[in-house]
PDB file of N, CA, C and O in Angstrom:
ATOM      1  N   UNK A   1      17.634 -32.897   5.748  1.00  0.00           N
ATOM      2  CA  UNK A   1      16.621 -33.431   6.679  1.00  0.00           C
ATOM      3  C   UNK A   1      17.008 -34.600   8.065  1.00  0.00           C
ATOM      4  O   UNK A   1      17.655 -35.613   7.798  1.00  0.00           O
ATOM      5  N   UNK A   2      16.661 -34.397   9.143  1.00  0.00           N
ATOM      6  CA  UNK A   2      16.556 -35.463  10.387  1.00  0.00           C
ATOM      7  C   UNK A   2      15.662 -36.536  10.336  1.00  0.00           C
ATOM      8  O   UNK A   2      15.928 -37.643  10.806  1.00  0.00           O
ATOM      9  N   UNK A   3      14.462 -36.208   9.705  1.00  0.00           N
ATOM     10  CA  UNK A   3      13.343 -37.299  10.067  1.00  0.00           C
ATOM     11  C   UNK A   3      12.132 -36.874   9.217  1.00  0.00           C
ATOM     12  O   UNK A   3      12.114 -35.914   8.447  1.00  0.00           O
ATOM     13  N   UNK A   4      10.894 -37.922   9.526  1.00  0.00           N
ATOM     14  CA  UNK A   4       9.811 -37.345   8.748  1.00  0.00           C
ATOM     15  C   UNK A   4       8.945 -37.067   9.857  1.00  0.00           C
ATOM     16  O   UNK A   4       9.447 -37.073  10.981  1.00  0.00           O
ATOM     17  N   UNK A   5       7.441 -36.767   9.686  1.00  0.00           N
ATOM     18  CA  UNK A   5       6.043 -37.191  10.823  1.00  0.00           C
ATOM     19  C   UNK A   5       5.264 -38.049   9.669  1.00  0.00           C
ATOM     20  O   UNK A   5       5.568 -38.055   8.476  1.00  0.00           O
ATOM     21  N   UNK A   6       4.430 -38.613  10.146  1.00  0.00           N
ATOM     22  CA  UNK A   6       3.274 -39.076   9.547  1.00  0.00           C
ATOM     23  C   UNK A   6       1.939 -38.462  10.179  1.00  0.00           C
ATOM     24  O   UNK A   6       1.745 -38.301  11.384  1.00  0.00           O
ATOM     25  N   UNK A   7       1.052 -38.149   9.140  1.00  0.00           N
ATOM     26  CA  UNK A   7      -0.606 -37.742   9.652  1.00  0.00           C
ATOM     27  C   UNK A   7      -1.219 -39.145   9.744  1.00  0.00           C
ATOM     28  O   UNK A   7      -1.143 -39.726   8.662  1.00  0.00           O
ATOM     29  N   UNK A   8      -1.752 -39.800  10.630  1.00  0.00           N
ATOM     30  CA  UNK A   8      -2.162 -41.120  10.957  1.00  0.00           C
ATOM     31  C   UNK A   8      -3.415 -40.851  11.334  1.00  0.00           C
ATOM     32  O   UNK A   8      -3.585 -40.013  12.220  1.00  0.00           O
ATOM     33  N   UNK A   9      -4.546 -41.519  10.724  1.00  0.00           N
ATOM     34  CA  UNK A   9      -5.641 -41.416  11.664  1.00  0.00           C
ATOM     35  C   UNK A   9      -6.023 -42.333  12.892  1.00  0.00           C
ATOM     36  O   UNK A   9      -6.033 -43.563  12.862  1.00  0.00           O
ATOM     37  N   UNK A  10      -6.342 -41.519  14.003  1.00  0.00           N
ATOM     38  CA  UNK A  10      -6.224 -41.786  15.679  1.00  0.00           C
ATOM     39  C   UNK A  10      -8.233 -42.472  16.144  1.00  0.00           C
ATOM     40  O   UNK A  10      -9.159 -42.454  15.332  1.00  0.00           O
ATOM     41  N   UNK A  11      -8.289 -42.758  16.980  1.00  0.00           N
ATOM     42  CA  UNK A  11      -9.406 -43.310  17.548  1.00  0.00           C
ATOM     43  C   UNK A  11      -9.630 -43.081  18.369  1.00  0.00           C
ATOM     44  O   UNK A  11      -9.547 -43.949  19.238  1.00  0.00           O
ATOM     45  N   UNK A  12     -10.252 -41.251  18.850  1.00  0.00           N
ATOM     46  CA  UNK A  12     -10.708 -40.522  19.905  1.00  0.00           C
ATOM     47  C   UNK A  12     -11.545 -41.465  20.937  1.00  0.00           C
ATOM     48  O   UNK A  12     -11.150 -41.743  22.069  1.00  0.00           O
ATOM     49  N   UNK A  13     -12.755 -41.908  20.363  1.00  0.00           N
ATOM     50  CA  UNK A  13     -13.600 -42.264  21.186  1.00  0.00           C
ATOM     51  C   UNK A  13     -13.177 -43.762  21.635  1.00  0.00           C
ATOM     52  O   UNK A  13     -14.000 -44.256  22.405  1.00  0.00           O
ATOM     53  N   UNK A  14     -12.120 -44.557  21.335  1.00  0.00           N
ATOM     54  CA  UNK A  14     -11.186 -45.607  21.624  1.00  0.00           C
ATOM     55  C   UNK A  14     -10.538 -45.687  22.903  1.00  0.00           C
ATOM     56  O   UNK A  14      -9.873 -44.667  23.085  1.00  0.00           O
ATOM     57  N   UNK A  15     -10.459 -46.594  23.981  1.00  0.00           N
ATOM     58  CA  UNK A  15     -10.036 -46.672  24.954  1.00  0.00           C
ATOM     59  C   UNK A  15      -8.010 -46.430  24.859  1.00  0.00           C
ATOM     60  O   UNK A  15      -7.171 -45.824  25.526  1.00  0.00           O
ATOM     61  N   UNK A  16      -8.008 -47.235  23.736  1.00  0.00           N
ATOM     62  CA  UNK A  16      -6.395 -46.920  22.969  1.00  0.00           C
ATOM     63  C   UNK A  16      -5.921 -45.822  22.152  1.00  0.00           C
ATOM     64  O   UNK A  16      -4.731 -45.738  21.850  1.00  0.00           O
ATOM     65  N   UNK A  17      -7.205 -44.567  21.598  1.00  0.00           N
ATOM     66  CA  UNK A  17      -7.032 -44.273  21.344  1.00  0.00           C
ATOM     67  C   UNK A  17      -6.286 -42.679  21.595  1.00  0.00           C
ATOM     68  O   UNK A  17      -6.192 -42.456  22.802  1.00  0.00           O
ATOM     69  N   UNK A  18      -5.888 -41.841  20.957  1.00  0.00           N
ATOM     70  CA  UNK A  18      -5.385 -40.487  21.232  1.00  0.00           C
ATOM     71  C   UNK A  18      -6.633 -39.465  21.707  1.00  0.00           C
ATOM     72  O   UNK A  18      -7.808 -39.763  21.920  1.00  0.00           O
ATOM     73  N   UNK A  19      -6.101 -38.411  21.781  1.00  0.00           N
ATOM     74  CA  UNK A  19      -6.929 -37.066  22.150  1.00  0.00           C
ATOM     75  C   UNK A  19      -7.734 -36.663  21.082  1.00  0.00           C
ATOM     76  O   UNK A  19      -8.882 -36.229  21.178  1.00  0.00           O
ATOM     77  N   UNK A  20      -7.035 -36.836  19.977  1.00  0.00           N
ATOM     78  CA  UNK A  20      -8.047 -36.495  18.834  1.00  0.00           C
ATOM     79  C   UNK A  20      -7.816 -37.223  17.721  1.00  0.00           C
ATOM     80  O   UNK A  20      -7.046 -38.176  17.850  1.00  0.00           O
ATOM     81  N   UNK A  21      -8.392 -36.969  16.425  1.00  0.00           N
ATOM     82  CA  UNK A  21      -9.114 -38.560  15.604  1.00  0.00           C
ATOM     83  C   UNK A  21      -7.621 -38.456  14.572  1.00  0.00           C
ATOM     84  O   UNK A  21      -7.425 -39.378  13.780  1.00  0.00           O
ATOM     85  N   UNK A  22      -6.737 -37.427  14.639  1.00  0.00           N
ATOM     86  CA  UNK A  22      -5.573 -37.275  13.870  1.00  0.00           C
ATOM     87  C   UNK A  22      -4.166 -37.675  15.352  1.00  0.00           C
ATOM     88  O   UNK A  22      -4.084 -37.458  16.561  1.00  0.00           O
ATOM     89  N   UNK A  23      -3.165 -38.452  14.111  1.00  0.00           N
ATOM     90  CA  UNK A  23      -2.128 -37.895  15.038  1.00  0.00           C
ATOM     91  C   UNK A  23      -0.859 -38.066  14.334  1.00  0.00           C
ATOM     92  O   UNK A  23      -0.610 -38.985  13.553  1.00  0.00           O
ATOM     93  N   UNK A  24       0.099 -36.903  14.740  1.00  0.00           N
ATOM     94  CA  UNK A  24       1.050 -36.538  14.392  1.00  0.00           C
ATOM     95  C   UNK A  24       2.742 -37.470  14.872  1.00  0.00           C
ATOM     96  O   UNK A  24       3.531 -37.161  15.765  1.00  0.00           O
ATOM     97  N   UNK A  25       2.820 -38.653  13.868  1.00  0.00           N
ATOM     98  CA  UNK A  25       3.738 -39.666  14.787  1.00  0.00           C
ATOM     99  C   UNK A  25       5.493 -39.669  13.493  1.00  0.00           C
ATOM    100  O   UNK A  25       5.856 -39.886  12.337  1.00  0.00           O
ATOM    101  N   UNK A  26       5.998 -39.231  14.927  1.00  0.00           N
ATOM    102  CA  UNK A  26       7.365 -39.025  14.127  1.00  0.00           C
ATOM    103  C   UNK A  26       8.261 -39.966  13.659  1.00  0.00           C
ATOM    104  O   UNK A  26       7.673 -40.972  14.055  1.00  0.00           O
ATOM    105  N   UNK A  27       9.335 -40.412  13.062  1.00  0.00           N
ATOM    106  CA  UNK A  27       9.920 -41.613  12.493  1.00  0.00           C
ATOM    107  C   UNK A  27      11.097 -41.185  13.664  1.00  0.00           C
ATOM    108  O   UNK A  27      11.481 -40.115  14.137  1.00  0.00           O
ATOM    109  N   UNK A  28      11.528 -42.944  13.905  1.00  0.00           N
ATOM    110  CA  UNK A  28      12.708 -43.070  14.682  1.00  0.00           C
ATOM    111  C   UNK A  28      13.388 -41.779  14.739  1.00  0.00           C
ATOM    112  O   UNK A  28      13.246 -41.031  15.706  1.00  0.00           O
ATOM    113  N   UNK A  29      14.156 -41.479  13.691  1.00  0.00           N
ATOM    114  CA  UNK A  29      15.163 -39.762  13.366  1.00  0.00           C
ATOM    115  C   UNK A  29      14.194 -39.311  13.657  1.00  0.00           C
ATOM    116  O   UNK A  29      14.533 -38.999  14.798  1.00  0.00           O
ATOM    117  N   UNK A  30      13.248 -39.005  13.591  1.00  0.00           N
ATOM    118  CA  UNK A  30      12.885 -37.589  13.811  1.00  0.00           C
ATOM    119  C   UNK A  30      12.845 -37.697  15.175  1.00  0.00           C
ATOM    120  O   UNK A  30      13.681 -36.925  15.644  1.00  0.00           O
ATOM    121  N   UNK A  31      12.165 -38.394  16.165  1.00  0.00           N
ATOM    122  CA  UNK A  31      12.302 -38.749  17.428  1.00  0.00           C
ATOM    123  C   UNK A  31      13.481 -38.349  18.240  1.00  0.00           C
ATOM    124  O   UNK A  31      13.423 -37.597  19.213  1.00  0.00           O
ATOM    125  N   UNK A  32      14.933 -39.104  17.606  1.00  0.00           N
ATOM    126  CA  UNK A  32      16.467 -39.269  18.380  1.00  0.00           C
ATOM    127  C   UNK A  32      16.833 -37.886  18.247  1.00  0.00           C
ATOM    128  O   UNK A  32      17.515 -37.419  19.160  1.00  0.00           O
ATOM    129  N   UNK A  33      16.418 -36.921  17.005  1.00  0.00           N
ATOM    130  CA  UNK A  33      16.965 -35.918  16.643  1.00  0.00           C
ATOM    131  C   UNK A  33      15.812 -34.660  17.736  1.00  0.00           C
ATOM    132  O   UNK A  33      16.439 -33.721  18.226  1.00  0.00           O
ATOM    133  N   UNK A  34      14.548 -34.703  17.983  1.00  0.00           N
ATOM    134  CA  UNK A  34      14.084 -34.079  19.186  1.00  0.00           C
ATOM    135  C   UNK A  34      14.802 -34.112  20.212  1.00  0.00           C
ATOM    136  O   UNK A  34      15.385 -33.152  20.716  1.00  0.00           O
ATOM    137  N   UNK A  35      14.799 -35.219  20.579  1.00  0.00           N
ATOM    138  CA  UNK A  35      15.429 -35.460  21.964  1.00  0.00           C
ATOM    139  C   UNK A  35      16.343 -35.040  21.881  1.00  0.00           C
ATOM    140  O   UNK A  35      16.319 -33.973  22.494  1.00  0.00           O
ATOM    141  N   UNK A  36      17.598 -35.276  21.306  1.00  0.00           N
ATOM    142  CA  UNK A  36      18.468 -34.202  21.284  1.00  0.00           C
ATOM    143  C   UNK A  36      18.105 -32.749  21.461  1.00  0.00           C
ATOM    144  O   UNK A  36      18.059 -32.112  22.513  1.00  0.00           O
ATOM    145  N   UNK A  37      17.943 -32.484  20.654  1.00  0.00           N
ATOM    146  CA  UNK A  37      18.113 -31.383  20.079  1.00  0.00           C
ATOM    147  C   UNK A  37      17.257 -30.268  21.740  1.00  0.00           C
ATOM    148  O   UNK A  37      17.868 -29.280  22.148  1.00  0.00           O
ATOM    149  N   UNK A  38      15.646 -30.780  22.532  1.00  0.00           N
ATOM    150  CA  UNK A  38      15.790 -31.033  23.355  1.00  0.00           C
ATOM    151  C   UNK A  38      16.898 -30.865  24.789  1.00  0.00           C
ATOM    152  O   UNK A  38      16.824 -29.999  25.661  1.00  0.00           O
ATOM    153  N   UNK A  39      17.621 -31.675  24.711  1.00  0.00           N
ATOM    154  CA  UNK A  39      18.417 -31.567  25.356  1.00  0.00           C
ATOM    155  C   UNK A  39      18.839 -33.010  26.372  1.00  0.00           C
ATOM    156  O   UNK A  39      19.386 -33.022  27.475  1.00  0.00           O
ATOM    157  N   UNK A  40      18.367 -34.131  25.550  1.00  0.00           N
ATOM    158  CA  UNK A  40      18.400 -35.305  26.641  1.00  0.00           C
ATOM    159  C   UNK A  40      20.265 -35.398  26.032  1.00  0.00           C
ATOM    160  O   UNK A  40      20.487 -35.100  24.858  1.00  0.00           O
ATOM    161  N   UNK A  41      21.030 -35.674  26.632  1.00  0.00           N
ATOM    162  CA  UNK A  41      21.877 -35.890  26.704  1.00  0.00           C
ATOM    163  C   UNK A  41      22.321 -37.326  26.085  1.00  0.00           C
ATOM    164  O   UNK A  41      23.110 -37.448  25.148  1.00  0.00           O
ATOM    165  N   UNK A  42      21.632 -38.470  26.819  1.00  0.00           N
ATOM    166  CA  UNK A  42      21.773 -39.870  26.563  1.00  0.00           C
ATOM    167  C   UNK A  42      20.774 -40.326  25.805  1.00  0.00           C
ATOM    168  O   UNK A  42      19.761 -40.326  26.504  1.00  0.00           O
ATOM    169  N   UNK A  43      20.571 -40.671  24.848  1.00  0.00           N
ATOM    170  CA  UNK A  43      19.322 -41.220  23.834  1.00  0.00           C
ATOM    171  C   UNK A  43      19.199 -42.290  23.128  1.00  0.00           C
ATOM    172  O   UNK A  43      19.546 -42.100  21.962  1.00  0.00           O
ATOM    173  N   UNK A  44      18.725 -43.706  23.430  1.00  0.00           N
ATOM    174  CA  UNK A  44      18.809 -44.849  22.870  1.00  0.00           C
ATOM    175  C   UNK A  44      17.892 -45.541  22.917  1.00  0.00           C
ATOM    176  O   UNK A  44      16.962 -45.149  23.623  1.00  0.00           O
ATOM    177  N   UNK A  45      17.718 -47.095  22.067  1.00  0.00           N
ATOM    178  CA  UNK A  45      16.624 -47.539  21.301  1.00  0.00           C
ATOM    179  C   UNK A  45      16.690 -48.773  22.704  1.00  0.00           C
ATOM    180  O   UNK A  45      17.784 -49.328  22.802  1.00  0.00           O
ATOM    181  N   UNK A  46      15.724 -49.155  23.633  1.00  0.00           N
ATOM    182  CA  UNK A  46      15.489 -49.946  24.233  1.00  0.00           C
ATOM    183  C   UNK A  46      15.927 -51.299  23.359  1.00  0.00           C
ATOM    184  O   UNK A  46      15.098 -51.347  22.450  1.00  0.00           O
ATOM    185  N   UNK A  47      16.814 -52.377  23.223  1.00  0.00           N
ATOM    186  CA  UNK A  47      16.570 -53.112  22.111  1.00  0.00           C
ATOM    187  C   UNK A  47      15.447 -54.132  22.993  1.00  0.00           C
ATOM    188  O   UNK A  47      15.130 -53.961  24.170  1.00  0.00           O
ATOM    189  N   UNK A  48      14.993 -55.133  22.161  1.00  0.00           N
ATOM    190  CA  UNK A  48      13.616 -56.249  22.650  1.00  0.00           C
ATOM    191  C   UNK A  48      14.604 -57.216  23.181  1.00  0.00           C
ATOM    192  O   UNK A  48      15.770 -57.398  22.828  1.00  0.00           O
ATOM    193  N   UNK A  49      13.947 -57.762  24.042  1.00  0.00           N
ATOM    194  CA  UNK A  49      13.762 -59.626  24.995  1.00  0.00           C
ATOM    195  C   UNK A  49      13.357 -59.926  24.168  1.00  0.00           C
ATOM    196  O   UNK A  49      12.624 -59.310  23.395  1.00  0.00           O
ATOM    197  N   UNK A  50      13.945 -61.509  24.110  1.00  0.00           N
ATOM    198  CA  UNK A  50      13.346 -62.773  23.535  1.00  0.00           C
ATOM    199  C   UNK A  50      12.336 -62.926  24.224  1.00  0.00           C
ATOM    200  O   UNK A  50      12.282 -62.882  25.453  1.00  0.00           O
ATOM    201  N   UNK A  51      11.277 -63.157  23.309  1.00  0.00           N
ATOM    202  CA  UNK A  51       9.804 -63.549  23.994  1.00  0.00           C
ATOM    203  C   UNK A  51       8.946 -62.282  24.140  1.00  0.00           C
ATOM    204  O   UNK A  51       7.817 -62.435  24.607  1.00  0.00           O
ATOM    205  N   UNK A  52       9.434 -60.791  23.723  1.00  0.00           N
ATOM    206  CA  UNK A  52       8.492 -59.660  23.632  1.00  0.00           C
ATOM    207  C   UNK A  52       7.381 -59.637  22.456  1.00  0.00           C
ATOM    208  O   UNK A  52       7.484 -60.238  21.386  1.00  0.00           O
ATOM    209  N   UNK A  53       6.405 -58.905  22.824  1.00  0.00           N
ATOM    210  CA  UNK A  53       5.482 -58.462  21.988  1.00  0.00           C
ATOM    211  C   UNK A  53       6.204 -58.736  20.120  1.00  0.00           C
ATOM    212  O   UNK A  53       7.224 -58.556  19.454  1.00  0.00           O
ATOM    213  N   UNK A  54       5.478 -59.015  20.069  1.00  0.00           N
ATOM    214  CA  UNK A  54       6.094 -59.065  18.240  1.00  0.00           C
ATOM    215  C   UNK A  54       6.568 -58.179  17.806  1.00  0.00           C
ATOM    216  O   UNK A  54       7.701 -58.276  17.333  1.00  0.00           O
ATOM    217  N   UNK A  55       5.854 -56.935  17.801  1.00  0.00           N
ATOM    218  CA  UNK A  55       6.086 -55.444  16.962  1.00  0.00           C
ATOM    219  C   UNK A  55       7.232 -55.026  17.873  1.00  0.00           C
ATOM    220  O   UNK A  55       7.855 -54.096  17.360  1.00  0.00           O
ATOM    221  N   UNK A  56       7.654 -55.352  18.899  1.00  0.00           N
ATOM    222  CA  UNK A  56       8.921 -54.962  19.054  1.00  0.00           C
ATOM    223  C   UNK A  56       9.903 -55.876  18.822  1.00  0.00           C
ATOM    224  O   UNK A  56      11.030 -55.381  18.832  1.00  0.00           O
ATOM    225  N   UNK A  57       9.860 -56.792  18.661  1.00  0.00           N
ATOM    226  CA  UNK A  57      10.855 -58.231  18.113  1.00  0.00           C
ATOM    227  C   UNK A  57      10.747 -57.705  17.077  1.00  0.00           C
ATOM    228  O   UNK A  57      11.964 -57.717  16.896  1.00  0.00           O
ATOM    229  N   UNK A  58      10.325 -57.166  16.067  1.00  0.00           N
ATOM    230  CA  UNK A  58      10.699 -57.038  14.681  1.00  0.00           C
ATOM    231  C   UNK A  58      10.982 -55.424  13.990  1.00  0.00           C
ATOM    232  O   UNK A  58      11.307 -55.117  12.843  1.00  0.00           O
ATOM    233  N   UNK A  59      10.673 -54.447  15.364  1.00  0.00           N
ATOM    234  CA  UNK A  59      11.048 -53.188  14.873  1.00  0.00           C
ATOM    235  C   UNK A  59       9.824 -52.139  14.613  1.00  0.00           C
ATOM    236  O   UNK A  59      10.006 -51.013  14.149  1.00  0.00           O
ATOM    237  N   UNK A  60       8.724 -52.597  14.929  1.00  0.00           N
ATOM    238  CA  UNK A  60       7.673 -51.894  14.282  1.00  0.00           C
ATOM    239  C   UNK A  60       7.577 -50.774  15.282  1.00  0.00           C
ATOM    240  O   UNK A  60       7.406 -49.610  14.918  1.00  0.00           O
ATOM    241  N   UNK A  61       7.666 -51.056  16.292  1.00  0.00           N
ATOM    242  CA  UNK A  61       7.034 -50.342  17.534  1.00  0.00           C
ATOM    243  C   UNK A  61       8.650 -50.356  18.423  1.00  0.00           C
ATOM    244  O   UNK A  61       9.204 -51.432  18.199  1.00  0.00           O
ATOM    245  N   UNK A  62       9.342 -49.609  19.177  1.00  0.00           N
ATOM    246  CA  UNK A  62      10.315 -49.302  19.888  1.00  0.00           C
ATOM    247  C   UNK A  62      10.219 -48.707  21.073  1.00  0.00           C
ATOM    248  O   UNK A  62       9.124 -48.218  21.350  1.00  0.00           O
ATOM    249  N   UNK A  63      11.303 -48.604  22.037  1.00  0.00           N
ATOM    250  CA  UNK A  63      10.915 -48.002  23.186  1.00  0.00           C
ATOM    251  C   UNK A  63      12.292 -47.194  23.136  1.00  0.00           C
ATOM    252  O   UNK A  63      13.308 -47.731  22.695  1.00  0.00           O
ATOM    253  N   UNK A  64      12.278 -45.587  23.711  1.00  0.00           N
ATOM    254  CA  UNK A  64      13.307 -44.773  23.326  1.00  0.00           C
ATOM    255  C   UNK A  64      13.456 -44.658  24.652  1.00  0.00           C
ATOM    256  O   UNK A  64      12.401 -44.400  25.231  1.00  0.00           O
ATOM    257  N   UNK A  65      14.817 -44.805  25.627  1.00  0.00           N
ATOM    258  CA  UNK A  65      14.896 -43.925  26.732  1.00  0.00           C
ATOM    259  C   UNK A  65      15.821 -42.748  26.434  1.00  0.00           C
ATOM    260  O   UNK A  65      16.591 -42.818  25.476  1.00  0.00           O
ATOM    261  N   UNK A  66      15.783 -41.862  27.078  1.00  0.00           N
ATOM    262  CA  UNK A  66      16.522 -40.550  27.539  1.00  0.00           C
ATOM    263  C   UNK A  66      16.381 -39.792  28.577  1.00  0.00           C
ATOM    264  O   UNK A  66      15.342 -39.349  29.066  1.00  0.00           O
ATOM    265  N   UNK A  67      18.014 -39.584  29.066  1.00  0.00           N
ATOM    266  CA  UNK A  67      18.532 -38.762  29.982  1.00  0.00           C
ATOM    267  C   UNK A  67      19.296 -37.362  29.859  1.00  0.00           C
ATOM    268  O   UNK A  67      20.360 -36.998  29.359  1.00  0.00           O
ATOM    269  N   UNK A  68      18.165 -36.702  30.606  1.00  0.00           N
ATOM    270  CA  UNK A  68      19.027 -35.344  30.834  1.00  0.00           C
ATOM    271  C   UNK A  68      20.185 -35.333  31.821  1.00  0.00           C
ATOM    272  O   UNK A  68      20.382 -36.167  32.704  1.00  0.00           O
ATOM    273  N   UNK A  69      21.067 -34.051  31.483  1.00  0.00           N
ATOM    274  CA  UNK A  69      22.355 -34.163  32.564  1.00  0.00           C
ATOM    275  C   UNK A  69      21.584 -33.412  34.027  1.00  0.00           C
ATOM    276  O   UNK A  69      22.223 -33.303  35.074  1.00  0.00           O
TER     277      UNK A  69
END
């Protein structure tokens, strides 16, 4: 197993919501695996800077960088 997906309620009617009322959300391991499988040669989690939004600081949200050759 390379990771998991969660099925989460989303809010399509809200500005910050997605396009449907359900969202398929990958775990970090699943996302990293998929990016490498799709041909991204460089995949990394961007570390948070001091003073970043608290969800980034504690790892609840991440920014992932990927580059293809």
